[in-house]
PAMAR-68208 format. One line per 3 residues: number of its first residue (from 1); their letters; for each residue x, y, z of C-alpha. Coordinates in steps of 0.001 Angstrom, whole numbers, plus 524288, in hexadecimal, padded with zeros to 5 digits. Layout:
N
NUM	a	X,Y,Z ~ ...
***
This chain:
462
1	xxx	80000,7FFF8,7FFFC ~ 80520,80D75,7FCB3 ~ 805AB,81845,806A7
4	xxx	7FA97,8224C,806BB ~ 804A8,82DA8,80461 ~ 80B0E,82604,7F8CE
7	xxx	7FDAC,82416,7F2B5 ~ 7F9B2,83206,7F4A5 ~ 80669,83793,7EF55
10	xxx	80590,82E8D,7E3CA ~ 7F7ED,8328A,7E073 ~ 7FAD7,840BD,7E1BD
13	xxx	806B2,83F8E,7D891 ~ 7FE53,838C1,7CE3E ~ 7F4C2,84412,7CF54
16	xxx	7FF2F,84E80,7CFB9 ~ 7FCB2,852CE,7C13A ~ 7EE07,8539D,7C1D4
19	xxx	7E8CB,845CA,7C12B ~ 7DABC,843FC,7C526 ~ 7DC7B,836E3,7CC37
22	xxx	7E785,82E3F,7D0ED ~ 7E7F8,81FE5,7D51E ~ 7F1E9,81625,7DAE8
25	xxx	7F09E,80759,7D8AC ~ 7F9C6,7FEF5,7E0BB ~ 7FACE,7F036,7DEC9
28	xxx	801E5,7E4F4,7E5C1 ~ 7FE45,7D88C,7DF2E ~ 803D4,7CA8D,7E190
31	xxx	80115,7C08C,7D734 ~ 8034E,7B1E3,7D69B ~ 800AF,7A8D4,7CAD7
34	xxx	80318,79A90,7C7DB ~ 80062,793E7,7BAE7 ~ 80132,78592,7B82D
37	xxx	800FC,77D81,7AB52 ~ 7FE1D,76EF9,7ABC1 ~ 7FFC8,76EB8,7BA43
40	xxx	80CD7,774E9,7BAC8 ~ 80FF7,782A9,7BF31 ~ 812A6,78B20,7B330
43	xxx	81462,79844,7B997 ~ 813AA,79D8F,7C73D ~ 81444,7AC5E,7C95A
46	xxx	8131C,7B5F4,7D4BB ~ 81594,7C46C,7D4DF ~ 81283,7D172,7DA78
49	xxx	80CF1,7DD6D,7D326 ~ 80EA2,7EA5C,7DA81 ~ 80D69,7F867,7D676
52	xxx	80564,804A4,7D579 ~ 7FD7D,80B5F,7CABC ~ 7FAE3,819DB,7CA9E
55	xxx	7EFF1,81F77,7C27F ~ 7EC26,82DA3,7BFFA ~ 7DFFB,83306,7B93B
58	xxx	7DFE8,83F94,7B122 ~ 7D1A2,8408C,7AF16 ~ 7CE01,83502,7A6E7
61	xxx	7DC41,83163,7A3A7 ~ 7E498,82834,7ABD8 ~ 7F2F5,82691,7ADCC
64	xxx	7F856,81A3A,7B414 ~ 805AC,815BF,7B8A9 ~ 80B1C,80B7D,7C168
67	xxx	816D1,80721,7C94F ~ 81B23,7FBB6,7D16F ~ 823A7,804AB,7DA2B
70	xxx	81A74,808DA,7E4C5 ~ 82406,81256,7EBDE ~ 81EF0,8201B,7EDB4
73	xxx	82950,82588,7E462 ~ 82532,81C08,7D925 ~ 816B1,81EA6,7DB84
76	xxx	8186C,82D4F,7DB66 ~ 820A3,82C9E,7CEF3 ~ 8165C,823DF,7C820
79	xxx	80B3E,82D83,7CC86 ~ 813AB,838DE,7C75F ~ 8159D,8320E,7BA32
82	xxx	806CA,82F7D,7B92C ~ 80395,83D87,7BCAA ~ 80C40,842B7,7B17C
85	xxx	80220,83D5E,7A7E8 ~ 7F7AD,846CB,7AD27 ~ 7F722,853BC,7A61E
88	xxx	7EEA9,85EEB,7AA1F ~ 7E75E,855E6,7B3CE ~ 7DB5B,85ABA,7BAD1
91	xxx	7DDBA,853E7,7C801 ~ 7E142,85AD2,7D4C9 ~ 7EBF4,850E2,7D945
94	xxx	7E541,84DF0,7E60F ~ 7E43E,840B3,7EC88 ~ 7D8D0,83EEB,7F577
97	xxx	7D9F2,83898,802F0 ~ 7DA4B,82A23,801FD ~ 7CEEC,821E2,80664
100	xxx	7D100,81364,8083D ~ 7C6A3,80B30,800BF ~ 7C11C,8001F,808A8
103	xxx	7B9AF,7F453,803FD ~ 7B5AF,7E69A,8083B ~ 7BF18,7DCA9,801D5
106	xxx	7B699,7D3BF,7F93D ~ 7C1A6,7CAB5,7F530 ~ 7C4F8,7C2DB,80114
109	xxx	7D120,7BA90,7FF6C ~ 7D1D0,7AE57,8077A ~ 7DEEC,7A8D3,80314
112	xxx	7E956,7B1D6,7FE57 ~ 7EFE0,7AB5E,7F27B ~ 7FDC0,7AE41,7F7CA
115	xxx	7FB52,7A5CA,8034F ~ 7F9F1,799AE,7FAC6 ~ 80658,79271,7F705
118	xxx	808DB,79191,7E8AB ~ 808F3,7831D,7E96A ~ 7FA87,78315,7ED39
121	xxx	7F7B3,78B37,7E0EA ~ 7FF8B,7823E,7D849 ~ 7F893,7761F,7DD7A
124	xxx	7EB79,77BFA,7D9E5 ~ 7EF74,77EC5,7CC05 ~ 7F4FD,770C7,7CA9B
127	xxx	7E8BB,76B18,7CFC3 ~ 7E17F,772A9,7C5E1 ~ 7EA30,76E46,7BB06
130	xxx	7E967,76055,7BF4E ~ 7DA19,760B6,7BF60 ~ 7D9D8,766EA,7B1FC
133	xxx	7E2AD,75C9E,7AC42 ~ 7DAD2,75180,7B24A ~ 7CE66,75562,7AB21
136	xxx	7D28D,74F8B,79E61 ~ 7DE5B,74A8B,79649 ~ 7DB0C,75558,78C7A
139	xxx	7E019,75FC1,795C2 ~ 7EDBF,76305,790E2 ~ 7F0F3,76ECD,79929
142	xxx	7ECDD,77605,7A53E ~ 7F02D,78370,7A9F5 ~ 7ED13,7877E,7B7D9
145	xxx	7EFE0,7942E,7BEE6 ~ 7EE8E,79BE4,7CB7E ~ 7F042,7AA44,7CE02
148	xxx	7EE49,7B2F0,7DA0F ~ 7EFC4,7C1A2,7DB3A ~ 7F024,7CA34,7E71D
151	xxx	7EED4,7D85F,7E3B2 ~ 7EF69,7E3AC,7EDDD ~ 7EB4E,7F0C6,7E83B
154	xxx	7EB19,7FEE5,7ED97 ~ 7E44E,8099F,7E6EC ~ 7E3EA,81844,7EA5B
157	xxx	7DFC7,8244F,7E299 ~ 7DF18,8331D,7E2FF ~ 7D0AE,83265,7E66A
160	xxx	7D468,82C7E,7F3C5 ~ 7D257,81E4D,7F0FB ~ 7DA9A,814A7,7F8A5
163	xxx	7D82F,80648,7F7B7 ~ 7DEAD,7F92E,7F705 ~ 7DA54,7EB75,7F31E
166	xxx	7DFED,7DD84,7F3A8 ~ 7DC30,7D4BC,7E84E ~ 7DEF0,7C691,7E8AB
169	xxx	7DB51,7BDCC,7DCFD ~ 7DDF2,7AF28,7D99A ~ 7DBD7,7A768,7CD9F
172	xxx	7DCB4,79965,7C926 ~ 7DDAC,79547,7BAD3 ~ 7DC6B,7878D,7B483
175	xxx	7DCBF,78521,7A5B1 ~ 7DBE1,77802,79EE7 ~ 7E022,77507,79095
178	xxx	7DA99,76991,7897D ~ 7E1AD,764E4,77D14 ~ 7DF58,75C7B,77162
181	xxx	7E834,75A95,7657A ~ 7E280,766AB,75F30 ~ 7DBB3,76EF1,769B5
184	xxx	7DD47,774EC,77700 ~ 7D2B9,77A1A,77F90 ~ 7D344,78049,78D24
187	xxx	7CB11,78224,7993B ~ 7CDEF,78C62,7A39F ~ 7C98C,791A3,7B047
190	xxx	7CF73,79CA6,7B87F ~ 7C793,7A04E,7C4BA ~ 7CC9C,7AB12,7CDDC
193	xxx	7C835,7B4F6,7D7F1 ~ 7CB99,7BF8B,7E169 ~ 7CFA5,7B48D,7EA26
196	xxx	7DB6F,7AEC5,7F0B9 ~ 7DF0B,7A03F,7F00C ~ 7D159,79D76,7F4BC
199	xxx	7CDFE,79E11,7E63F ~ 7D077,78F65,7E623 ~ 7C545,78DD6,7F030
202	xxx	7BBC8,793AC,7E668 ~ 7BF34,78B81,7DA1E ~ 7C0D8,77D0B,7D6FB
205	xxx	7CDB1,77C18,7CF9E ~ 7CAF6,76DEA,7CC0B ~ 7BDDB,77117,7C5DC
208	xxx	7C359,77CA9,7BE6F ~ 7CEA4,77441,7B977 ~ 7C563,76965,7B4F8
211	xxx	7BC95,773BC,7AE66 ~ 7C7F8,779EF,7A744 ~ 7CBB4,76C56,7A213
214	xxx	7BDAB,7692B,79E72 ~ 7BC90,77577,79662 ~ 7C97D,7729E,78F3A
217	xxx	7C593,76492,78BFD ~ 7B76C,767E2,7887F ~ 7BB98,77248,77EEC
220	xxx	7C6A2,7699F,77963 ~ 7BC32,76011,7750C ~ 7B23F,76A57,770B9
223	xxx	7AE87,76D6B,762D1 ~ 7B0E1,77AE6,75D15 ~ 7A676,784D1,75FDE
226	xxx	79D31,7894A,7551A ~ 79D4C,7976B,75192 ~ 79271,7A1B2,74F76
229	xxx	7891B,7A9E7,75727 ~ 781CE,7A23B,76237 ~ 77CF2,7A36B,7700E
232	xxx	787CB,7A1B1,779C0 ~ 78699,79DA4,787E6 ~ 79288,7A2CE,78FC0
235	xxx	79455,79C25,79D27 ~ 796CF,7A320,7A9EC ~ 7A42F,7A6B3,7AF31
238	xxx	7AE8D,7AA16,7A5C6 ~ 7A425,7ABF6,79B63 ~ 7A305,7B995,7A118
241	xxx	7AFBB,7BCE3,79A63 ~ 7A848,7C0F7,78E3E ~ 7A0A1,7CBA1,79633
244	xxx	7AD0C,7CFC3,79D3B ~ 7B551,7D191,7907A ~ 7AAAC,7D574,786B6
247	xxx	7A1EF,7DDEE,78F90 ~ 7A8BE,7E037,79C68 ~ 7B46C,7E788,796D0
250	xxx	7AB14,7F034,78F58 ~ 7A4E6,7F460,79C6E ~ 7B1DA,7F920,7A248
253	xxx	7B3EB,80761,7A2D7 ~ 7C140,804FF,79C8B ~ 7B9BC,802FB,78FED
256	xxx	7AD8A,80B4F,79270 ~ 7B4B9,817C1,79627 ~ 7BB50,81801,788CE
259	xxx	7AF53,81462,78113 ~ 7B537,8075D,77D74 ~ 7A9AA,7FF21,781EA
262	xxx	79D0F,7FAE1,77B1F ~ 79656,7FDBC,787F1 ~ 79A62,80C30,78904
265	xxx	78EDA,81581,78CDB ~ 7859E,809EE,78E58 ~ 78291,80A4F,79CDD
268	xxx	77424,8075B,79EFC ~ 772DE,800C8,79205 ~ 76FD8,7F278,78F7E
271	xxx	77C7D,7EBDB,78AD0 ~ 77960,7DE00,78E27 ~ 76E1F,7D43B,78EDF
274	xxx	76537,7D765,79A22 ~ 7693B,7CA3B,79FDA ~ 77760,7CF47,7A246
277	xxx	77C4D,7D5AD,7AE5D ~ 78B12,7D769,7AF1F ~ 79322,7DAE6,7BAD7
280	xxx	7A0E8,7DE88,7BE5E ~ 7A32E,7DC7E,7CCE2 ~ 7B043,7DE61,7D392
283	xxx	7AA99,7DB95,7E0F1 ~ 7A87A,7CD3F,7DF95 ~ 7AF04,7C726,7EBC3
286	xxx	7BBC4,7C00D,7E722 ~ 7B881,7C254,7D918 ~ 7C3DE,7C117,7CF8A
289	xxx	7C20C,7CF55,7CAA4 ~ 7BDC9,7D4C3,7D81A ~ 7C4DF,7DF3C,7E025
292	xxx	7C11C,7E79D,7EB59 ~ 7C4B2,7F3F9,7E3FD ~ 7C8A3,7F5B0,7D5C5
295	xxx	7D60F,7FAB0,7D190 ~ 7D217,808EF,7D3AB ~ 7CDB0,80632,7E16E
298	xxx	7BF19,806F8,7DE37 ~ 7B6F1,7FC04,7E5B1 ~ 7B336,7F133,7DC36
301	xxx	7A495,7EFF2,7D9E7 ~ 79A35,7E80C,7D2A8 ~ 79721,7EEB3,7C615
304	xxx	78B1C,7EA56,7BE59 ~ 78E84,7ECE0,7B022 ~ 7828B,7E7C7,7A987
307	xxx	775CC,7E578,7B00D ~ 76AB1,7DE37,7A8BB ~ 771C6,7E213,79BC4
310	xxx	7733A,7F068,79F7A ~ 7809C,7F6C7,7A04F ~ 781E7,7FBE1,7AE16
313	xxx	7900E,7FF52,7B01D ~ 79DF3,7FF5B,7AB74 ~ 7AA71,7FB5A,7B2D7
316	xxx	7B0FB,8083B,7B62D ~ 7BEBB,80C2E,7BB3C ~ 7C23C,81982,7C058
319	xxx	7C8D1,81FCE,7B480 ~ 7BE7D,81A90,7AA5D ~ 7B406,81E9E,7B43C
322	xxx	7B8D1,82C9D,7B382 ~ 7B7A5,82BA3,7A497 ~ 7AA4B,825B6,7A523
325	xxx	7A4C2,82D54,7B0BA ~ 7A288,820F5,7B7E2 ~ 7A60C,81BBC,7C530
328	xxx	7B03E,8111D,7C723 ~ 7AA64,80390,7C92B ~ 7B534,7FCC3,7D01F
331	xxx	7BA15,7F749,7C304 ~ 7C7B2,7FC9B,7C16C ~ 7D202,7F1C9,7C04A
334	xxx	7E01A,7EF52,7BC67 ~ 7E973,7E42A,7BB67 ~ 7F39B,7EACF,7C3D8
337	xxx	7F996,7F800,7C77C ~ 7FFE9,7F7D9,7BA21 ~ 7F263,7FAE2,7B3BD
340	xxx	7E942,806B5,7B561 ~ 7DBBD,801D3,7B93D ~ 7CFF0,801EA,7B0E0
343	xxx	7C1AE,7FC50,7B165 ~ 7C18F,7EDA2,7B136 ~ 7B86E,7E2C1,7B417
346	xxx	7B91A,7DAD8,7C0EB ~ 7AF50,7CF9E,7C265 ~ 7A640,7D123,7B664
349	xxx	79AB6,7C862,7B362 ~ 78D4D,7C6A6,7AE34 ~ 783A7,7C4B7,7B93B
352	xxx	77B01,7B88C,7BAD9 ~ 76E84,7B79C,7B2F4 ~ 762DB,7AEE7,7B4EB
355	xxx	76569,7A35E,7AB5F ~ 76B99,7960B,7AF99 ~ 77667,790C6,7A730
358	xxx	76E03,78578,7A3C5 ~ 762FA,78EA2,79EC0 ~ 76D18,79612,7966C
361	xxx	771E5,789F8,7906C ~ 7648D,78372,78E70 ~ 75F03,78FFC,787E8
364	xxx	76A61,79025,77DA0 ~ 766BD,787DE,771C5 ~ 773D6,78972,76B78
367	xxx	780A8,790A0,76E7E ~ 78DCE,790B9,774C5 ~ 78FEE,78E5F,78349
370	xxx	79C7E,795AB,7874E ~ 79F65,78EB6,793E4 ~ 7ACE0,794B7,7960E
373	xxx	7B29C,7A0E5,78F79 ~ 7C06D,7A2C0,78BDC ~ 7C80C,7AEEC,7878F
376	xxx	7C4AF,7B912,77DAB ~ 7C66E,7C702,778E5 ~ 7BE75,7D334,77955
379	xxx	7BDFA,7E0F6,77397 ~ 7B931,7E915,77F3F ~ 7B4F9,7F46B,7761D
382	xxx	7AB73,7EC5B,76E4C ~ 7A8F7,7E12C,7778B ~ 7ACAF,7D737,76CDD
385	xxx	7B155,7CAA5,772A4 ~ 7B6B0,7BD3E,76E78 ~ 7B6E8,7B2EB,77930
388	xxx	7BB14,7A46A,778A6 ~ 7B245,799F9,77ED2 ~ 7BA9D,79172,78712
391	xxx	7AFF9,786C9,788B3 ~ 7A3D5,78698,7801D ~ 79824,77DB7,77CF6
394	xxx	78D00,77DE6,77306 ~ 77FAA,77F36,777D8 ~ 774C9,7781D,77123
397	xxx	76665,77707,77483 ~ 7692B,77CF5,781C6 ~ 77427,77386,7856D
400	xxx	782AE,77498,7865F ~ 78838,76B43,77BD2 ~ 795BD,769A5,775E4
403	xxx	7A1EC,770E2,779AF ~ 7A7C1,77A8D,76F6F ~ 7B4EE,78119,76EF3
406	xxx	7BA92,78CDF,76808 ~ 7AEC5,79568,76AD9 ~ 7B084,7A480,76AB7
409	xxx	7A685,7AE92,76ECB ~ 7A675,7BAE0,76633 ~ 79E9F,7C708,768CD
412	xxx	79CE9,7D422,76F35 ~ 79ABE,7D5C5,77DAD ~ 78F99,7DFBB,77CF8
415	xxx	78876,7D71E,77322 ~ 789DE,7CAAA,77B02 ~ 7847C,7D1B7,786ED
418	xxx	777A0,7D4A6,77FB8 ~ 77695,7C673,77B62 ~ 777D2,7C02E,788AF
421	xxx	76A4F,7B96B,789F0 ~ 76BF5,7B019,79539 ~ 773DB,7B24C,7A1D8
424	xxx	77626,7A734,7AB7A ~ 7762C,7A69D,7B9FB ~ 78395,7A09B,7BC39
427	xxx	78D1C,7AC22,7BD5E ~ 79B2F,7A7F6,7BE7C ~ 7A766,7B07E,7BE7E
430	xxx	7B520,7AD02,7B8BD ~ 7C18E,7B3A0,7B9D3 ~ 7CA9C,7B9D3,7AFB5
433	xxx	7D484,7C462,7AD33 ~ 7D0AA,7D09A,7A56B ~ 7DA1A,7D905,79DAF
436	xxx	7D808,7E74F,79A7E ~ 7DFD2,7F424,79B47 ~ 7E1D8,7F2DD,7A9C1
439	xxx	7E75C,7E55F,7A8E2 ~ 7E2F9,7D7B8,7AC18 ~ 7D9B1,7D627,7B791
442	xxx	7D1AC,7CB88,7BD7E ~ 7C367,7CB9B,7BA04 ~ 7B7AD,7C246,7BBB3
445	xxx	7AEA8,7BF83,7B050 ~ 7A200,7B8A3,7B1FB ~ 793F1,7B611,7AE02
448	xxx	78968,7AB58,7AEB7 ~ 786AE,7A398,7A2E4 ~ 78138,7AC51,7985C
451	xxx	77B86,7AA01,78A81 ~ 77E30,7B339,77F5E ~ 77431,7B202,7749B
454	xxx	77E71,7B33B,769FE ~ 78D0D,7B4BB,768DE ~ 79642,7B1D4,75DF2
457	xxx	79D70,7A549,7609E ~ 7A9E9,7A2B2,759A8 ~ 7AE32,794AA,75812
460	xxx	7B77D,78C2B,750AB ~ 7ACB7,784C2,749B2 ~ 7AD36,77641,746B1
***
């Protein structure tokens, strides 16, 4: 923690040429990572990331610099360099008296990861690999991994904010590869949370490992997916990645403030089916994307983005909020002190509807069932997306039939939102890493099972 006098002097230096706002973000992060291939440790890494970022506003412009030397001399020099970028600023150079921000910690950690010996972590990964291999002789490779992060942050600004937060996250990964003489297919799970080593009390690594292998073997033996426009049923959990990528990014002020979103100036309008309510909630206890405060020190909150199809709000950080005339929503995030923060998602999902999964399937005469989604690409300005289906099946006469591989979902996020005609009641969230201009951050995606009346499906054909 920096001394109050050092923080005050640094902020005053940053404002010395007329800046309108100044901020300090300090980080001390300990990280540990183990990866295993075929039951043998491939890489083991641990390290510390420590430093300070200093940001100054000149109206709606922002200047940012960082240093890993946290001596007062270095901080004052960094602040002076930042201030030189301000010309004819309209600020008064004053720093208000600091007020410590208090909150109830919603991410209680039971077992700090650094109290667990590395051998215990390796044993879990080896167990997962052995279980995955034992599923079938077709499994040719396994990759398992474990990572934990303990991040202490301190944030202060010229408006008097003074707050600290401890973020602890842990994650487990298992991937199985099935091979034939001509083909390889994979299955993968990667659960995590704002948890310590008690993560492994909340998941069944043997079941996840068997499921990863089941997906790989099933898809290895599957026929190629037919192509064309058709109804698509997207299952819960990681199926929410389509909403996250194709729609969620377009609701971030990072895009909205520069008029680079299809949802600009549409608050209060219907942008989705009336069955769709979508939420970004950084307050979920022990959620993968949860924090007590965001990376500007604003308390995280539950933001209803879409309610019954109506656009209700955007995700807003301080700088873009000034540009938009909107209040921050606790959505400002960054990978580390090396990045200036901006508006980002936390735990983003489509809320439960009223249909059961069995009703959705039985009411679909023909279409594609996307049980597990893979990776993809998105153009945030247009919402155009292209996503691979990791595990897919054809639906015929209301029943799930033969598995198909090579399916790709192609469309535009805002169009897909309007075509959702059934929403299930089995909400599930899954964990991922999201990249944007403020770096790579942990985010939850999620949804119940949904049906889209029509999506273009790309396939390899027969």
